[in-house]
Steps between C-alpha positions, in 0.01 A plus 500: 500500500386313191175684425580492131429130501133593539480804277138491374326828398169574318536415134757223548434155359671161496410201280592143591497170320339248738562130474287298747438136574214364710497151646174328603508145641115491532465516121849362437589795280793730432394825340744757350391849421704788349378854485597866562444729796516876476521694824406866439562743786197716458476771768582600858248485782497475883426159650293434809803578720558832327806379317581623151447195272484425135220313319621207283278391211586141411423414131520154347549387142471132399711533182615751235170484311273575801427834663606603851228475764496638849519208748529676839632806688763490773698776658847566645648725764847631552601618851839593647532148656324265252321446174187298486237382258132428578411201276144368513447697823814340659782733607841358428835657594706471186815698597643655817751784524794541488566220253782299645635151441332239723246738651197287592133592556146351524317563181166424675557736796197704411251225409341201665718231345785311659841654515687479167859615510687656213864596473708721273773343295764664279387865506629734231629214276456521122272238343349399168123432500347403169627747244609760760819548693460699817795668682355464852264232614402334830362154561219456753517135594238304696654231720426175299333214687576181300397177674335174415152632455527862388726748325466875541736753343438861419745755348462853371765710332484881493707736292580860588273759334295221345346293783402136482666331205464127573289279726514129572230319702487133597250348740434127442420188697665165416437129532699395807596164338574596141580868529269578212318833502136466606361851502600863520625784288823603335554826301746755385460867400767647270512866411470564124417866484478801723468875470259792553173575323 
């Protein structure tokens, strides 16, 4: 079915290197920020629908000389048919089951936002991410929307028995005449450590 692509249990943690770029045409600035995110799966609880869910503490660290600090708390839920995460009170459908090539779904089916379709690509293929090589991964690809005024592209990669190992996000607007980026955000998450505390 593919449940092992979303294997989180209390005590699990994953740490990511984040490389982000922010474009602001109002101030005519491009700002790059690198930091670390640690997602710690703290404990089980039942959500408002009575579903068994897991609390995710999200810790940030600006560099190797600073301390971790708790930024926010999200949660995720695994059911027989799907896996979702509630991020900033927005429920997003991250995976659907079974995991099969070209299966498509609406990631915003359970929130107020417009439809946003995702599709599986290359399930159970080996892949190297950062310093790791994983035997079985699956790509969750958002249908890109490149045009003259905007570019949106989102990709997540999950590994069996690990979970999310890579994330790419691009949402920018462009000058229709020059093609230059005006504003928006681009970032990557790359897994650098995972385990159990």
